PDB file of N, CA, C and O in Angstrom:
ATOM      1  N   MET A   1     -11.480 -11.947  13.947  1.00  0.00           N
ATOM      2  CA  MET A   1     -11.792 -13.261  14.083  1.00  0.00           C
ATOM      3  C   MET A   1     -11.454 -14.148  13.294  1.00  0.00           C
ATOM      4  O   MET A   1     -11.765 -14.084  12.104  1.00  0.00           O
ATOM      5  N   ALA A   2     -10.737 -15.169  13.815  1.00  0.00           N
ATOM      6  CA  ALA A   2      -9.974 -16.099  12.957  1.00  0.00           C
ATOM      7  C   ALA A   2     -10.907 -17.304  12.523  1.00  0.00           C
ATOM      8  O   ALA A   2     -10.629 -17.884  11.473  1.00  0.00           O
ATOM      9  N   GLN A   3     -11.883 -17.668  13.193  1.00  0.00           N
ATOM     10  CA  GLN A   3     -12.828 -18.569  12.675  1.00  0.00           C
ATOM     11  C   GLN A   3     -14.329 -18.229  12.738  1.00  0.00           C
ATOM     12  O   GLN A   3     -15.012 -18.619  13.685  1.00  0.00           O
ATOM     13  N   PRO A   4     -14.861 -17.474  11.691  1.00  0.00           N
ATOM     14  CA  PRO A   4     -16.260 -16.992  11.755  1.00  0.00           C
ATOM     15  C   PRO A   4     -17.270 -18.035  11.706  1.00  0.00           C
ATOM     16  O   PRO A   4     -18.462 -17.766  11.853  1.00  0.00           O
ATOM     17  N   SER A   5     -16.777 -19.398  11.472  1.00  0.00           N
ATOM     18  CA  SER A   5     -17.956 -20.285  11.441  1.00  0.00           C
ATOM     19  C   SER A   5     -18.624 -20.441  12.944  1.00  0.00           C
ATOM     20  O   SER A   5     -19.820 -20.657  13.141  1.00  0.00           O
ATOM     21  N   GLU A   6     -17.664 -20.298  13.911  1.00  0.00           N
ATOM     22  CA  GLU A   6     -18.147 -20.280  15.404  1.00  0.00           C
ATOM     23  C   GLU A   6     -19.328 -19.186  15.429  1.00  0.00           C
ATOM     24  O   GLU A   6     -20.463 -19.476  15.806  1.00  0.00           O
ATOM     25  N   TYR A   7     -18.996 -18.041  15.040  1.00  0.00           N
ATOM     26  CA  TYR A   7     -19.985 -17.018  15.140  1.00  0.00           C
ATOM     27  C   TYR A   7     -21.353 -17.347  14.500  1.00  0.00           C
ATOM     28  O   TYR A   7     -22.456 -17.127  15.000  1.00  0.00           O
ATOM     29  N   PHE A   8     -21.079 -17.920  13.289  1.00  0.00           N
ATOM     30  CA  PHE A   8     -22.260 -18.186  12.479  1.00  0.00           C
ATOM     31  C   PHE A   8     -22.985 -19.566  13.100  1.00  0.00           C
ATOM     32  O   PHE A   8     -24.165 -19.772  12.819  1.00  0.00           O
ATOM     33  N   LEU A   9     -22.427 -20.279  13.747  1.00  0.00           N
ATOM     34  CA  LEU A   9     -23.154 -21.642  14.503  1.00  0.00           C
ATOM     35  C   LEU A   9     -23.826 -20.954  15.538  1.00  0.00           C
ATOM     36  O   LEU A   9     -24.998 -21.302  15.682  1.00  0.00           O
ATOM     37  N   GLN A  10     -23.367 -19.980  16.381  1.00  0.00           N
ATOM     38  CA  GLN A  10     -24.101 -19.446  17.375  1.00  0.00           C
ATOM     39  C   GLN A  10     -25.101 -18.459  17.107  1.00  0.00           C
ATOM     40  O   GLN A  10     -25.987 -18.247  17.935  1.00  0.00           O
ATOM     41  N   HIS A  11     -25.038 -17.822  15.998  1.00  0.00           N
ATOM     42  CA  HIS A  11     -26.036 -16.769  15.492  1.00  0.00           C
ATOM     43  C   HIS A  11     -26.403 -17.229  14.171  1.00  0.00           C
ATOM     44  O   HIS A  11     -25.863 -16.703  13.198  1.00  0.00           O
ATOM     45  N   PRO A  12     -27.256 -18.148  14.020  1.00  0.00           N
ATOM     46  CA  PRO A  12     -27.870 -18.650  12.654  1.00  0.00           C
ATOM     47  C   PRO A  12     -28.620 -17.518  11.860  1.00  0.00           C
ATOM     48  O   PRO A  12     -29.313 -16.717  12.488  1.00  0.00           O
ATOM     49  N   THR A  13     -28.490 -17.426  10.400  1.00  0.00           N
ATOM     50  CA  THR A  13     -29.165 -16.494   9.653  1.00  0.00           C
ATOM     51  C   THR A  13     -29.645 -17.230   8.335  1.00  0.00           C
ATOM     52  O   THR A  13     -29.115 -18.257   7.909  1.00  0.00           O
ATOM     53  N   ASP A  14     -30.578 -16.662   7.818  1.00  0.00           N
ATOM     54  CA  ASP A  14     -31.054 -17.323   6.696  1.00  0.00           C
ATOM     55  C   ASP A  14     -30.892 -16.175   5.395  1.00  0.00           C
ATOM     56  O   ASP A  14     -31.653 -16.164   4.428  1.00  0.00           O
ATOM     57  N   ASP A  15     -29.924 -15.372   5.557  1.00  0.00           N
ATOM     58  CA  ASP A  15     -29.515 -14.405   4.700  1.00  0.00           C
ATOM     59  C   ASP A  15     -28.654 -15.095   3.603  1.00  0.00           C
ATOM     60  O   ASP A  15     -27.583 -15.643   3.864  1.00  0.00           O
ATOM     61  N   SER A  16     -29.184 -15.033   2.386  1.00  0.00           N
ATOM     62  CA  SER A  16     -28.396 -15.959   1.318  1.00  0.00           C
ATOM     63  C   SER A  16     -27.146 -15.221   0.739  1.00  0.00           C
ATOM     64  O   SER A  16     -26.192 -15.854   0.288  1.00  0.00           O
ATOM     65  N   ASP A  17     -27.189 -13.889   0.769  1.00  0.00           N
ATOM     66  CA  ASP A  17     -26.271 -13.029   0.483  1.00  0.00           C
ATOM     67  C   ASP A  17     -24.897 -12.813   1.486  1.00  0.00           C
ATOM     68  O   ASP A  17     -23.934 -12.128   1.143  1.00  0.00           O
ATOM     69  N   LEU A  18     -24.982 -13.400   2.549  1.00  0.00           N
ATOM     70  CA  LEU A  18     -24.141 -13.307   3.772  1.00  0.00           C
ATOM     71  C   LEU A  18     -22.812 -14.126   3.405  1.00  0.00           C
ATOM     72  O   LEU A  18     -22.834 -15.319   3.104  1.00  0.00           O
ATOM     73  N   SER A  19     -21.622 -13.320   3.469  1.00  0.00           N
ATOM     74  CA  SER A  19     -20.419 -14.166   3.076  1.00  0.00           C
ATOM     75  C   SER A  19     -19.303 -13.690   4.217  1.00  0.00           C
ATOM     76  O   SER A  19     -19.474 -12.722   4.957  1.00  0.00           O
ATOM     77  N   SER A  20     -18.191 -14.505   4.222  1.00  0.00           N
ATOM     78  CA  SER A  20     -17.245 -13.859   4.960  1.00  0.00           C
ATOM     79  C   SER A  20     -15.899 -14.235   4.393  1.00  0.00           C
ATOM     80  O   SER A  20     -15.812 -15.239   3.687  1.00  0.00           O
ATOM     81  N   ASN A  21     -14.929 -13.550   4.638  1.00  0.00           N
ATOM     82  CA  ASN A  21     -13.543 -13.681   4.218  1.00  0.00           C
ATOM     83  C   ASN A  21     -12.459 -13.652   5.369  1.00  0.00           C
ATOM     84  O   ASN A  21     -12.408 -12.745   6.200  1.00  0.00           O
ATOM     85  N   ILE A  22     -11.654 -14.665   5.339  1.00  0.00           N
ATOM     86  CA  ILE A  22     -10.583 -14.649   6.408  1.00  0.00           C
ATOM     87  C   ILE A  22      -9.296 -14.149   5.857  1.00  0.00           C
ATOM     88  O   ILE A  22      -8.831 -14.747   4.887  1.00  0.00           O
ATOM     89  N   GLN A  23      -8.640 -13.095   6.368  1.00  0.00           N
ATOM     90  CA  GLN A  23      -7.543 -12.612   5.981  1.00  0.00           C
ATOM     91  C   GLN A  23      -6.658 -12.380   7.202  1.00  0.00           C
ATOM     92  O   GLN A  23      -7.095 -12.235   8.343  1.00  0.00           O
ATOM     93  N   THR A  24      -5.382 -12.360   6.854  1.00  0.00           N
ATOM     94  CA  THR A  24      -4.324 -11.820   7.952  1.00  0.00           C
ATOM     95  C   THR A  24      -4.593 -10.407   8.100  1.00  0.00           C
ATOM     96  O   THR A  24      -5.449  -9.834   7.426  1.00  0.00           O
ATOM     97  N   ASN A  25      -3.831  -9.800   9.027  1.00  0.00           N
ATOM     98  CA  ASN A  25      -4.063  -8.208   9.215  1.00  0.00           C
ATOM     99  C   ASN A  25      -3.211  -7.528   7.915  1.00  0.00           C
ATOM    100  O   ASN A  25      -3.616  -6.577   7.246  1.00  0.00           O
ATOM    101  N   LEU A  26      -2.155  -8.125   7.758  1.00  0.00           N
ATOM    102  CA  LEU A  26      -1.275  -7.463   6.512  1.00  0.00           C
ATOM    103  C   LEU A  26      -2.146  -7.685   5.368  1.00  0.00           C
ATOM    104  O   LEU A  26      -2.379  -6.725   4.633  1.00  0.00           O
ATOM    105  N   GLU A  27      -2.665  -8.839   5.116  1.00  0.00           N
ATOM    106  CA  GLU A  27      -3.490  -8.993   3.877  1.00  0.00           C
ATOM    107  C   GLU A  27      -4.742  -8.052   3.662  1.00  0.00           C
ATOM    108  O   GLU A  27      -5.092  -7.629   2.561  1.00  0.00           O
ATOM    109  N   PHE A  28      -5.318  -7.804   4.767  1.00  0.00           N
ATOM    110  CA  PHE A  28      -6.400  -6.850   4.894  1.00  0.00           C
ATOM    111  C   PHE A  28      -5.877  -5.511   4.559  1.00  0.00           C
ATOM    112  O   PHE A  28      -6.452  -4.826   3.713  1.00  0.00           O
ATOM    113  N   VAL A  29      -4.767  -5.077   5.204  1.00  0.00           N
ATOM    114  CA  VAL A  29      -4.241  -3.766   4.789  1.00  0.00           C
ATOM    115  C   VAL A  29      -3.968  -3.508   3.585  1.00  0.00           C
ATOM    116  O   VAL A  29      -4.323  -2.448   3.070  1.00  0.00           O
ATOM    117  N   MET A  30      -3.273  -4.463   2.917  1.00  0.00           N
ATOM    118  CA  MET A  30      -2.668  -4.220   1.475  1.00  0.00           C
ATOM    119  C   MET A  30      -3.850  -4.411   0.546  1.00  0.00           C
ATOM    120  O   MET A  30      -3.815  -3.880  -0.564  1.00  0.00           O
ATOM    121  N   ASP A  31      -4.895  -5.134   0.922  1.00  0.00           N
ATOM    122  CA  ASP A  31      -6.024  -5.251  -0.228  1.00  0.00           C
ATOM    123  C   ASP A  31      -6.962  -3.798   0.083  1.00  0.00           C
ATOM    124  O   ASP A  31      -7.650  -3.245  -0.775  1.00  0.00           O
ATOM    125  N   THR A  32      -6.833  -3.406   1.291  1.00  0.00           N
ATOM    126  CA  THR A  32      -7.535  -2.099   1.349  1.00  0.00           C
ATOM    127  C   THR A  32      -6.735  -0.989   0.708  1.00  0.00           C
ATOM    128  O   THR A  32      -7.342  -0.138   0.059  1.00  0.00           O
ATOM    129  N   LEU A  33      -5.521  -0.932   0.827  1.00  0.00           N
ATOM    130  CA  LEU A  33      -4.646   0.025   0.192  1.00  0.00           C
ATOM    131  C   LEU A  33      -4.682  -0.112  -1.332  1.00  0.00           C
ATOM    132  O   LEU A  33      -4.684   0.889  -2.049  1.00  0.00           O
ATOM    133  N   THR A  34      -4.713  -1.393  -1.838  1.00  0.00           N
ATOM    134  CA  THR A  34      -4.752  -1.582  -3.293  1.00  0.00           C
ATOM    135  C   THR A  34      -5.964  -0.974  -3.801  1.00  0.00           C
ATOM    136  O   THR A  34      -5.961  -0.259  -4.803  1.00  0.00           O
ATOM    137  N   TYR A  35      -7.102  -1.271  -3.063  1.00  0.00           N
ATOM    138  CA  TYR A  35      -8.565  -0.863  -3.449  1.00  0.00           C
ATOM    139  C   TYR A  35      -8.390   0.818  -3.656  1.00  0.00           C
ATOM    140  O   TYR A  35      -8.854   1.419  -4.624  1.00  0.00           O
ATOM    141  N   PHE A  36      -7.726   1.368  -2.695  1.00  0.00           N
ATOM    142  CA  PHE A  36      -7.642   2.950  -2.879  1.00  0.00           C
ATOM    143  C   PHE A  36      -6.552   3.329  -3.715  1.00  0.00           C
ATOM    144  O   PHE A  36      -6.251   4.522  -3.689  1.00  0.00           O
ATOM    145  N   GLY A  37      -5.953   2.633  -4.388  1.00  0.00           N
ATOM    146  CA  GLY A  37      -5.098   3.095  -5.328  1.00  0.00           C
ATOM    147  C   GLY A  37      -3.478   2.777  -5.306  1.00  0.00           C
ATOM    148  O   GLY A  37      -2.722   3.295  -6.129  1.00  0.00           O
ATOM    149  N   LEU A  38      -3.083   1.989  -4.413  1.00  0.00           N
ATOM    150  CA  LEU A  38      -1.785   1.513  -4.134  1.00  0.00           C
ATOM    151  C   LEU A  38      -1.513   0.521  -5.318  1.00  0.00           C
ATOM    152  O   LEU A  38      -2.275  -0.421  -5.531  1.00  0.00           O
ATOM    153  N   PRO A  39      -0.437   0.756  -6.055  1.00  0.00           N
ATOM    154  CA  PRO A  39      -0.115  -0.331  -7.181  1.00  0.00           C
ATOM    155  C   PRO A  39       0.016  -1.815  -6.687  1.00  0.00           C
ATOM    156  O   PRO A  39       0.474  -2.087  -5.578  1.00  0.00           O
ATOM    157  N   GLU A  40      -0.405  -2.729  -7.563  1.00  0.00           N
ATOM    158  CA  GLU A  40      -0.479  -4.082  -7.225  1.00  0.00           C
ATOM    159  C   GLU A  40       0.990  -4.487  -6.983  1.00  0.00           C
ATOM    160  O   GLU A  40       1.845  -4.177  -7.811  1.00  0.00           O
ATOM    161  N   GLY A  41       1.275  -5.119  -5.953  1.00  0.00           N
ATOM    162  CA  GLY A  41       2.762  -5.702  -5.733  1.00  0.00           C
ATOM    163  C   GLY A  41       3.797  -4.533  -5.443  1.00  0.00           C
ATOM    164  O   GLY A  41       4.946  -4.581  -5.881  1.00  0.00           O
ATOM    165  N   TYR A  42       3.338  -3.528  -4.711  1.00  0.00           N
ATOM    166  CA  TYR A  42       4.119  -2.359  -4.324  1.00  0.00           C
ATOM    167  C   TYR A  42       5.206  -2.931  -3.466  1.00  0.00           C
ATOM    168  O   TYR A  42       6.402  -2.692  -3.636  1.00  0.00           O
ATOM    169  N   ILE A  43       4.600  -3.867  -2.334  1.00  0.00           N
ATOM    170  CA  ILE A  43       5.778  -4.410  -1.516  1.00  0.00           C
ATOM    171  C   ILE A  43       6.985  -4.950  -2.152  1.00  0.00           C
ATOM    172  O   ILE A  43       8.087  -4.848  -1.613  1.00  0.00           O
ATOM    173  N   ASN A  44       6.793  -5.561  -3.360  1.00  0.00           N
ATOM    174  CA  ASN A  44       7.805  -6.344  -4.211  1.00  0.00           C
ATOM    175  C   ASN A  44       8.461  -5.396  -4.932  1.00  0.00           C
ATOM    176  O   ASN A  44       9.348  -5.847  -5.657  1.00  0.00           O
ATOM    177  N   GLY A  45       8.259  -3.978  -4.958  1.00  0.00           N
ATOM    178  CA  GLY A  45       8.984  -3.031  -5.788  1.00  0.00           C
ATOM    179  C   GLY A  45       8.334  -2.481  -6.899  1.00  0.00           C
ATOM    180  O   GLY A  45       8.892  -1.683  -7.652  1.00  0.00           O
ATOM    181  N   VAL A  46       7.240  -2.849  -7.032  1.00  0.00           N
ATOM    182  CA  VAL A  46       6.167  -2.299  -8.222  1.00  0.00           C
ATOM    183  C   VAL A  46       5.809  -1.005  -7.915  1.00  0.00           C
ATOM    184  O   VAL A  46       5.488  -0.895  -6.732  1.00  0.00           O
ATOM    185  N   GLY A  47       5.747   0.024  -8.560  1.00  0.00           N
ATOM    186  CA  GLY A  47       5.231   1.344  -8.386  1.00  0.00           C
ATOM    187  C   GLY A  47       6.171   2.401  -8.278  1.00  0.00           C
ATOM    188  O   GLY A  47       7.290   2.207  -8.752  1.00  0.00           O
ATOM    189  N   HIS A  48       5.897   3.541  -7.709  1.00  0.00           N
ATOM    190  CA  HIS A  48       6.650   4.747  -7.654  1.00  0.00           C
ATOM    191  C   HIS A  48       7.754   4.769  -6.726  1.00  0.00           C
ATOM    192  O   HIS A  48       8.645   5.611  -6.839  1.00  0.00           O
ATOM    193  N   HIS A  49       7.751   3.889  -5.806  1.00  0.00           N
ATOM    194  CA  HIS A  49       8.819   4.085  -4.763  1.00  0.00           C
ATOM    195  C   HIS A  49      10.109   3.773  -5.174  1.00  0.00           C
ATOM    196  O   HIS A  49      11.030   4.129  -4.438  1.00  0.00           O
ATOM    197  N   LEU A  50      10.411   3.059  -6.412  1.00  0.00           N
ATOM    198  CA  LEU A  50      11.640   2.874  -6.891  1.00  0.00           C
ATOM    199  C   LEU A  50      12.535   3.936  -6.986  1.00  0.00           C
ATOM    200  O   LEU A  50      13.750   3.835  -6.816  1.00  0.00           O
ATOM    201  N   ASP A  51      11.905   4.995  -7.268  1.00  0.00           N
ATOM    202  CA  ASP A  51      12.683   6.488  -7.619  1.00  0.00           C
ATOM    203  C   ASP A  51      12.381   7.405  -6.428  1.00  0.00           C
ATOM    204  O   ASP A  51      12.594   8.607  -6.588  1.00  0.00           O
ATOM    205  N   PHE A  52      11.915   6.978  -5.270  1.00  0.00           N
ATOM    206  CA  PHE A  52      11.599   7.823  -4.227  1.00  0.00           C
ATOM    207  C   PHE A  52      12.885   8.567  -3.697  1.00  0.00           C
ATOM    208  O   PHE A  52      13.838   7.948  -3.224  1.00  0.00           O
ATOM    209  N   GLY A  53      12.844   9.889  -3.808  1.00  0.00           N
ATOM    210  CA  GLY A  53      14.119  10.576  -3.142  1.00  0.00           C
ATOM    211  C   GLY A  53      14.891  10.947  -4.452  1.00  0.00           C
ATOM    212  O   GLY A  53      15.790  11.754  -4.217  1.00  0.00           O
ATOM    213  N   LYS A  54      14.806  10.645  -5.543  1.00  0.00           N
ATOM    214  CA  LYS A  54      15.659  11.035  -6.614  1.00  0.00           C
ATOM    215  C   LYS A  54      15.322  12.224  -7.017  1.00  0.00           C
ATOM    216  O   LYS A  54      16.227  12.899  -7.508  1.00  0.00           O
ATOM    217  N   GLU A  55      14.005  12.794  -6.934  1.00  0.00           N
ATOM    218  CA  GLU A  55      13.700  14.135  -7.364  1.00  0.00           C
ATOM    219  C   GLU A  55      14.602  15.156  -6.431  1.00  0.00           C
ATOM    220  O   GLU A  55      15.288  16.059  -6.909  1.00  0.00           O
ATOM    221  N   LYS A  56      14.498  14.889  -5.137  1.00  0.00           N
ATOM    222  CA  LYS A  56      15.182  15.621  -4.178  1.00  0.00           C
ATOM    223  C   LYS A  56      16.643  15.722  -4.379  1.00  0.00           C
ATOM    224  O   LYS A  56      17.291  16.755  -4.213  1.00  0.00           O
ATOM    225  N   ASP A  57      17.135  14.531  -4.764  1.00  0.00           N
ATOM    226  CA  ASP A  57      18.625  14.361  -5.091  1.00  0.00           C
ATOM    227  C   ASP A  57      18.817  15.345  -6.292  1.00  0.00           C
ATOM    228  O   ASP A  57      19.694  16.201  -6.179  1.00  0.00           O
ATOM    229  N   ASN A  58      18.094  15.292  -7.389  1.00  0.00           N
ATOM    230  CA  ASN A  58      18.133  15.929  -8.620  1.00  0.00           C
ATOM    231  C   ASN A  58      18.163  17.454  -8.364  1.00  0.00           C
ATOM    232  O   ASN A  58      18.998  18.177  -8.908  1.00  0.00           O
ATOM    233  N   LYS A  59      17.188  17.929  -7.484  1.00  0.00           N
ATOM    234  CA  LYS A  59      17.077  19.402  -7.181  1.00  0.00           C
ATOM    235  C   LYS A  59      18.250  19.814  -6.516  1.00  0.00           C
ATOM    236  O   LYS A  59      18.753  20.870  -6.898  1.00  0.00           O
ATOM    237  N   SER A  60      18.925  19.030  -5.359  1.00  0.00           N
ATOM    238  CA  SER A  60      20.014  19.449  -4.714  1.00  0.00           C
ATOM    239  C   SER A  60      21.219  19.499  -5.710  1.00  0.00           C
ATOM    240  O   SER A  60      21.879  20.534  -5.812  1.00  0.00           O
ATOM    241  N   MET A  61      21.518  18.335  -6.477  1.00  0.00           N
ATOM    242  CA  MET A  61      22.401  18.442  -7.415  1.00  0.00           C
ATOM    243  C   MET A  61      22.554  19.589  -8.200  1.00  0.00           C
ATOM    244  O   MET A  61      23.657  20.090  -8.415  1.00  0.00           O
ATOM    245  N   ALA A  62      21.255  20.133  -8.740  1.00  0.00           N
ATOM    246  CA  ALA A  62      20.996  21.271  -9.534  1.00  0.00           C
ATOM    247  C   ALA A  62      21.529  22.622  -9.029  1.00  0.00           C
ATOM    248  O   ALA A  62      22.162  23.463  -9.668  1.00  0.00           O
ATOM    249  N   ALA A  63      21.124  22.649  -7.701  1.00  0.00           N
ATOM    250  CA  ALA A  63      21.412  23.608  -6.712  1.00  0.00           C
ATOM    251  C   ALA A  63      22.914  23.695  -6.811  1.00  0.00           C
ATOM    252  O   ALA A  63      23.457  24.689  -7.293  1.00  0.00           O
ATOM    253  N   LYS A  64      23.530  22.745  -6.395  1.00  0.00           N
ATOM    254  CA  LYS A  64      25.123  22.755  -6.173  1.00  0.00           C
ATOM    255  C   LYS A  64      25.722  23.156  -7.597  1.00  0.00           C
ATOM    256  O   LYS A  64      26.686  23.920  -7.651  1.00  0.00           O
ATOM    257  N   ARG A  65      25.175  22.665  -8.677  1.00  0.00           N
ATOM    258  CA  ARG A  65      25.808  23.079 -10.039  1.00  0.00           C
ATOM    259  C   ARG A  65      25.581  24.531 -10.297  1.00  0.00           C
ATOM    260  O   ARG A  65      26.478  25.125 -10.894  1.00  0.00           O
ATOM    261  N   ARG A  66      24.469  25.218  -9.921  1.00  0.00           N
ATOM    262  CA  ARG A  66      24.187  26.429  -9.906  1.00  0.00           C
ATOM    263  C   ARG A  66      25.128  27.298  -9.010  1.00  0.00           C
ATOM    264  O   ARG A  66      25.554  28.373  -9.431  1.00  0.00           O
ATOM    265  N   GLU A  67      25.404  26.888  -7.936  1.00  0.00           N
ATOM    266  CA  GLU A  67      26.236  27.653  -7.092  1.00  0.00           C
ATOM    267  C   GLU A  67      27.728  27.583  -7.560  1.00  0.00           C
ATOM    268  O   GLU A  67      28.489  28.536  -7.395  1.00  0.00           O
ATOM    269  N   ILE A  68      28.084  26.490  -8.112  1.00  0.00           N
ATOM    270  CA  ILE A  68      29.372  26.247  -8.572  1.00  0.00           C
ATOM    271  C   ILE A  68      29.617  27.166  -9.903  1.00  0.00           C
ATOM    272  O   ILE A  68      30.691  27.720 -10.140  1.00  0.00           O
ATOM    273  N   SER A  69      28.480  27.241 -10.719  1.00  0.00           N
ATOM    274  CA  SER A  69      28.676  28.229 -11.978  1.00  0.00           C
ATOM    275  C   SER A  69      28.520  29.548 -11.555  1.00  0.00           C
ATOM    276  O   SER A  69      28.930  30.377 -12.368  1.00  0.00           O
ATOM    277  N   LYS A  70      28.046  29.987 -10.515  1.00  0.00           N
ATOM    278  CA  LYS A  70      27.929  31.482 -10.064  1.00  0.00           C
ATOM    279  C   LYS A  70      29.416  31.749  -9.431  1.00  0.00           C
ATOM    280  O   LYS A  70      29.818  32.913  -9.419  1.00  0.00           O
ATOM    281  N   LYS A  71      30.269  30.675  -8.888  1.00  0.00           N
ATOM    282  CA  LYS A  71      31.370  31.003  -8.290  1.00  0.00           C
ATOM    283  C   LYS A  71      32.399  31.310  -9.416  1.00  0.00           C
ATOM    284  O   LYS A  71      33.271  32.158  -9.227  1.00  0.00           O
ATOM    285  N   LYS A  72      32.304  30.636 -10.567  1.00  0.00           N
ATOM    286  CA  LYS A  72      33.085  30.704 -11.748  1.00  0.00           C
ATOM    287  C   LYS A  72      32.802  32.117 -12.421  1.00  0.00           C
ATOM    288  O   LYS A  72      33.366  32.424 -13.471  1.00  0.00           O
TER     289      LYS A  72
END
């Protein structure tokens, strides 16, 4: 719902605690993921994804080194 004011004009309420928040789909998803633990600024490079795959590469390199040392 892009304009919740239309809904509230058609359905008046006297609830003083009622509020609304307008967000795009992406903003909503990112806020939700941040709420559940995704680092703030993850999309801009903050967090653990900068070294994603390095552990796998390190393991494969270690395996190759072991293989080479066994051949020697």
